[in-house]
C-alpha positions as CSV (number, residue, x, y, z in Angstrom):
1,X,108.1,16.5,187.7
2,X,110.8,15.4,190.1
3,X,113.3,12.6,189.4
4,X,111.6,10.3,191.9
5,X,108.2,10.8,190.1
6,X,109.8,10.1,186.7
7,X,111.4,6.9,187.8
8,X,109.3,4.9,190.2
9,X,110.1,1.3,191.0
10,X,107.6,-1.0,189.3
11,X,106.4,-3.6,191.8
12,X,104.0,-6.4,190.9
13,X,101.9,-7.6,193.9
14,X,100.1,-10.9,193.4
15,X,97.7,-11.2,196.3
16,X,94.1,-12.5,196.3
17,X,93.1,-11.1,199.8
18,X,91.9,-7.6,199.0
19,X,92.4,-6.3,202.5
20,X,96.0,-7.5,202.6
21,X,96.6,-6.2,199.1
22,X,95.2,-2.7,199.9
23,X,97.4,-2.6,203.1
24,X,100.6,-3.6,201.2
25,X,99.9,-1.2,198.3
26,X,99.2,1.7,200.7
27,X,102.4,1.1,202.7
28,X,104.6,0.9,199.6
29,X,103.1,3.7,197.5
30,X,103.3,6.0,200.6
31,X,107.0,6.0,200.0
32,X,106.5,8.1,196.9
33,X,108.9,6.4,194.5
34,X,107.2,3.0,194.3
35,X,104.3,2.0,192.0
36,X,102.3,-1.1,192.8
37,X,100.3,-3.1,190.2
38,X,97.9,-5.7,191.6
39,X,97.1,-9.2,190.3
40,X,94.5,-11.0,192.4
41,X,95.1,-14.5,191.2
42,X,98.1,-16.6,190.1
43,X,97.0,-16.9,186.5
44,X,97.0,-13.1,186.0
45,X,100.3,-12.9,188.0
46,X,102.0,-15.3,185.6
47,X,100.7,-13.4,182.6
48,X,102.1,-10.1,183.9
49,X,105.6,-11.5,184.7
50,X,105.6,-12.9,181.1
51,X,104.6,-9.6,179.4
52,X,106.0,-6.8,181.6
53,X,109.3,-5.9,183.2
54,X,109.3,-5.5,187.0
55,X,111.7,-4.2,189.5
56,X,110.3,-6.5,192.2
57,X,107.6,-9.3,192.4
58,X,105.8,-9.7,195.7
59,X,103.7,-12.9,195.7
60,X,101.5,-14.6,198.3
61,X,102.1,-18.3,198.4
62,X,98.4,-19.4,198.5
63,X,96.7,-18.1,195.3
64,X,93.7,-19.2,193.2
65,X,94.4,-20.3,189.7
66,X,98.1,-20.9,189.9
67,X,99.9,-20.9,193.3
68,X,102.7,-18.7,194.4
69,X,105.4,-21.2,193.6
70,X,104.3,-21.2,189.9
71,X,104.3,-17.4,189.9
72,X,107.9,-17.4,191.3
73,X,109.0,-20.0,188.8
74,X,107.5,-18.2,185.8
75,X,109.1,-14.9,187.0
76,X,112.5,-16.5,187.3
77,X,112.1,-18.0,183.8
78,X,111.2,-14.8,182.1
79,X,113.2,-12.2,184.1
80,X,115.8,-14.0,186.3
81,X,117.3,-10.7,187.5
82,X,114.0,-9.6,189.2
83,X,114.0,-10.2,192.9
84,X,111.0,-11.9,194.5
85,X,109.5,-11.4,198.0
86,X,107.2,-14.3,199.1
87,X,104.5,-13.9,201.8
88,X,102.2,-16.1,203.6
89,X,100.2,-16.5,206.8
90,X,102.0,-19.8,207.4
91,X,105.1,-19.2,209.4
92,X,106.4,-22.7,209.7
93,X,109.9,-23.6,208.4
94,X,108.5,-25.8,205.7
95,X,106.9,-22.8,204.1
96,X,110.1,-20.7,204.3
97,X,112.2,-23.5,202.9
98,X,109.8,-24.1,200.1
99,X,109.7,-20.4,199.2
100,X,113.5,-20.2,199.1
101,X,113.8,-23.4,197.1
102,X,111.2,-22.0,194.6
103,X,113.4,-19.0,194.0
104,X,112.3,-16.3,196.4
105,X,114.9,-13.9,197.6
106,X,113.2,-13.0,200.9
107,X,110.2,-14.3,202.9
108,X,107.8,-12.4,205.1
109,X,105.0,-13.7,207.3
110,X,101.5,-12.2,207.7
111,X,100.3,-10.0,209.1
112,X,102.9,-7.8,207.5
113,X,104.7,-5.3,209.6
114,X,104.9,-2.0,207.6
115,X,108.4,-1.0,208.7
116,X,109.8,-4.5,208.0
117,X,108.0,-4.6,204.6
118,X,109.5,-1.3,203.5
119,X,113.0,-2.2,204.7
120,X,112.8,-5.6,202.9
121,X,111.5,-4.0,199.7
122,X,114.2,-1.4,199.8
123,X,116.9,-4.1,200.1
124,X,115.5,-6.0,197.2
125,X,115.3,-3.0,195.0
126,X,118.9,-2.2,195.7
127,X,119.7,-5.8,194.8
128,X,117.9,-5.3,191.5
129,X,119.9,-2.2,190.8
130,X,123.2,-4.0,191.4
131,X,122.3,-7.0,189.3
132,X,121.1,-4.9,186.3
133,X,123.8,-2.4,186.5
134,X,125.1,-3.1,183.0
135,X,123.7,-0.7,180.4
136,X,121.8,-1.9,177.4
137,X,122.0,-0.7,173.9
138,X,118.7,0.0,172.1
139,X,117.9,0.6,168.5
140,X,114.5,1.9,167.3
141,X,113.7,1.8,163.6
142,X,111.0,3.8,161.7
143,X,110.2,4.3,158.1
144,X,109.2,8.0,158.6
145,X,109.9,10.6,161.4
146,X,107.4,10.2,164.1
147,X,106.8,6.5,163.8
148,X,109.2,5.6,166.6
149,X,108.0,8.4,168.9
150,X,104.3,7.3,168.5
151,X,105.0,3.5,168.6
152,X,107.6,3.2,171.4
153,X,108.5,6.6,172.6
154,X,107.5,6.0,176.2
155,X,109.5,2.8,176.4
156,X,112.6,4.6,175.0
157,X,112.2,7.2,177.7
158,X,112.3,4.4,180.3
159,X,115.4,3.1,178.7
160,X,116.9,6.6,178.9
161,X,116.1,6.8,182.6
162,X,117.9,3.5,183.1
163,X,121.0,4.9,181.5
164,X,120.8,2.8,178.3
165,X,122.2,3.9,175.0
166,X,119.4,4.7,172.5
167,X,119.8,5.2,168.7
168,X,116.8,6.0,166.4
169,X,117.2,5.2,162.7
170,X,114.8,6.8,160.3
171,X,114.8,5.4,156.7
172,X,113.0,8.2,154.8
173,X,111.9,11.8,155.5
174,X,109.0,11.6,153.1
175,X,109.7,15.2,152.0
176,X,112.3,17.4,150.3
177,X,113.2,21.1,150.3
178,X,111.9,23.4,153.0
179,X,109.3,21.0,154.1
180,X,111.8,18.2,154.4
181,X,114.1,20.3,156.5
182,X,111.2,21.1,158.8
183,X,110.5,17.4,159.2
184,X,114.2,16.7,159.9
185,X,114.4,19.5,162.5
186,X,111.2,18.2,164.2
187,X,112.8,14.7,164.3
188,X,116.0,16.1,165.9
189,X,114.1,17.9,168.6
190,X,112.0,14.8,169.3
191,X,115.0,12.6,169.6
192,X,116.6,15.1,172.1
193,X,113.4,14.8,174.1
194,X,113.8,11.0,174.2
195,X,117.4,11.2,175.1
196,X,118.3,9.4,171.9
197,X,121.0,9.6,169.1
198,X,119.3,10.2,165.8
199,X,120.3,8.8,162.4
200,X,118.5,10.5,159.5
201,X,118.8,9.5,155.8
202,X,120.5,11.7,153.2
203,X,118.7,14.9,152.5
204,X,117.6,13.7,149.0
205,X,115.9,10.6,150.4
206,X,112.3,11.3,149.9
207,X,111.1,8.1,148.2
208,X,110.4,5.0,150.2
209,X,113.2,2.4,149.9
210,X,113.3,-1.1,148.6
211,X,114.1,-3.9,151.1
212,X,117.7,-4.4,150.0
213,X,118.5,-0.7,150.5
214,X,116.7,-0.7,153.9
215,X,118.9,-3.6,155.0
216,X,122.1,-1.8,154.1
217,X,120.9,1.4,155.9
218,X,120.1,-0.6,159.1
219,X,123.3,-2.5,159.0
220,X,125.0,0.9,159.0
221,X,122.7,2.1,161.8
222,X,123.6,-0.9,164.0
223,X,127.3,-0.6,163.3
224,X,129.3,-0.1,166.5
225,X,126.1,-0.5,168.5
226,X,125.2,-4.2,168.6
227,X,121.8,-3.5,170.2
228,X,120.5,-5.7,173.0
229,X,116.9,-4.6,172.0
230,X,115.5,-3.5,168.7
231,X,112.1,-1.8,168.1
232,X,110.6,-2.0,164.7
233,X,107.1,-1.6,163.2
234,X,104.8,-4.6,163.2
235,X,104.8,-6.8,160.1
236,X,101.0,-6.8,160.3
237,X,100.7,-3.6,158.4
238,X,98.8,-2.3,155.3
239,X,101.8,-0.5,153.9
240,X,104.6,-2.5,152.2
241,X,107.2,0.0,153.4
242,X,106.5,-0.8,157.0
243,X,106.4,-4.5,156.4
244,X,109.7,-4.2,154.7
245,X,111.1,-2.1,157.6
246,X,110.3,-5.0,159.9
247,X,112.0,-7.5,157.5
248,X,115.0,-5.2,157.2
249,X,115.4,-5.1,161.0
250,X,115.0,-8.8,161.3
251,X,117.7,-9.4,158.6
252,X,120.2,-6.7,159.4
253,X,120.3,-6.5,163.2
254,X,121.2,-10.2,163.7
255,X,123.0,-9.8,167.0
256,X,120.0,-8.2,168.8
257,X,118.7,-10.3,171.8
258,X,115.1,-9.0,171.6
259,X,113.1,-7.7,168.6
260,X,109.9,-5.9,169.7
261,X,107.3,-4.7,167.1
262,X,105.3,-1.6,167.8
263,X,101.9,-0.5,166.6
264,X,102.2,2.0,163.7
265,X,99.7,4.3,161.9
266,X,98.7,1.6,159.4
267,X,99.0,-1.5,161.5
268,X,96.2,-4.0,160.8
269,X,93.8,-5.7,163.1
270,X,96.1,-8.7,163.0
271,X,98.4,-6.9,165.4
272,X,98.5,-9.3,168.4
273,X,100.7,-7.9,171.2
274,X,101.9,-10.1,174.0
275,X,104.2,-7.6,175.8
276,X,102.8,-4.5,177.5
277,X,105.1,-1.7,178.8
278,X,103.7,0.6,181.5
279,X,104.5,4.2,180.4
280,X,102.4,6.0,182.9
281,X,105.4,7.9,184.3
282,X,106.7,8.8,180.8
283,X,103.5,9.5,178.9
284,X,103.6,13.3,179.3
285,X,107.2,13.4,177.9
286,X,106.2,11.1,175.0
287,X,103.4,13.5,174.2
288,X,105.9,16.4,174.4
289,X,108.1,14.6,171.8
290,X,105.2,14.1,169.5
291,X,104.2,17.8,169.8
292,X,107.4,18.5,167.8
293,X,105.5,17.3,164.8
294,X,102.5,19.7,165.1
295,X,103.1,21.0,161.6
296,X,102.8,17.5,160.2
297,X,99.6,16.4,162.0
298,X,97.3,17.4,159.1
299,X,98.6,14.6,156.9
300,X,99.6,12.2,159.7
301,X,96.9,12.4,162.5
302,X,98.5,9.5,164.4
303,X,101.2,12.0,165.5
304,X,98.6,13.9,167.6
305,X,99.7,13.7,171.2
306,X,96.1,13.4,172.3
307,X,95.6,10.3,170.2
308,X,98.8,8.8,171.6
309,X,97.5,9.3,175.1
310,X,94.1,7.8,174.3
311,X,95.8,4.8,172.6
312,X,98.0,4.2,175.7
313,X,94.9,4.2,177.9
314,X,93.1,1.8,175.5
315,X,95.9,-0.7,175.8
316,X,96.1,-0.1,179.5
317,X,93.3,-2.6,180.1
318,X,95.9,-5.3,179.7
319,X,98.0,-4.0,182.5
320,X,95.7,-2.9,185.3
321,X,94.3,0.2,183.5
322,X,97.6,2.1,183.5
323,X,99.0,3.8,180.3
324,X,100.6,1.2,178.1
325,X,102.6,0.6,174.9
326,X,101.9,-2.8,173.3
327,X,104.4,-4.9,171.5
328,X,104.5,-8.1,169.5
329,X,107.6,-10.2,170.4
330,X,109.4,-11.3,167.2
331,X,112.5,-12.3,169.2
332,X,112.3,-13.0,172.9
333,X,114.4,-10.8,175.1
334,X,116.9,-12.9,177.1
């Protein structure tokens, strides 16, 4: 896989005219390093800008459900650094002025000229890169090795591609002796696959921890990191240890700007994600990281890479049938 295939710009296209949408998507995806997700009405467009990060939003002004102005306003409210390209068959100055006042960075009339479209999109993607040039610090917390890889491994790979600093904190190995060392080595290799720094518990930490000890461990893990984003297991879980892991993250990583909760092996049906991360370009590498735990799959079937792929496709129905990792938002990313 080439670097351009690994990191394609994620473009949301909100367009109700299927002919126009097909033309725009074909022109942009022909470039090879752009992936276009289509929403065919303003309601769906607003949902996607609320739940998914985009490198660029392209919105027609005249949309069913909610119009283009609302899509632009919602986008600016949830991800102010994401540039917006507005389009319309109306070419009058009133339209252009309204689009710019609404928050659009550029405006194109229809029918769209392919060369002008590509040039404009390239300019806006460069603007996105300049605006978001500051690196983020990311902490991912799991009670056992493999939890993080299965729950948010694809999203961590995307963070790594963006040059963000990633730290994985595991609270217990769940095993001792030769078996424990095998688990620890698998965790080290998986963290390398994800481009992350790994913090493992002391070698004698087999038993699951109480909440107070978890908080102390995670305070140590967050020391000198001050993460912008923290990933933790959902509190909607059968196992008390995973519920406590979420509580410990909530209590100890107080400076984090966003707290996202991933689906774990024992998450209940009360799991209600509202944020969906497209991991189509990183799914194969997530599965490769999970394959480090082949020796542990007998007792922990959720570490099977094939199951991870099927789960990503299942949640993909919320994001145009791509491969997706779902998250509950416990603390909104600013």
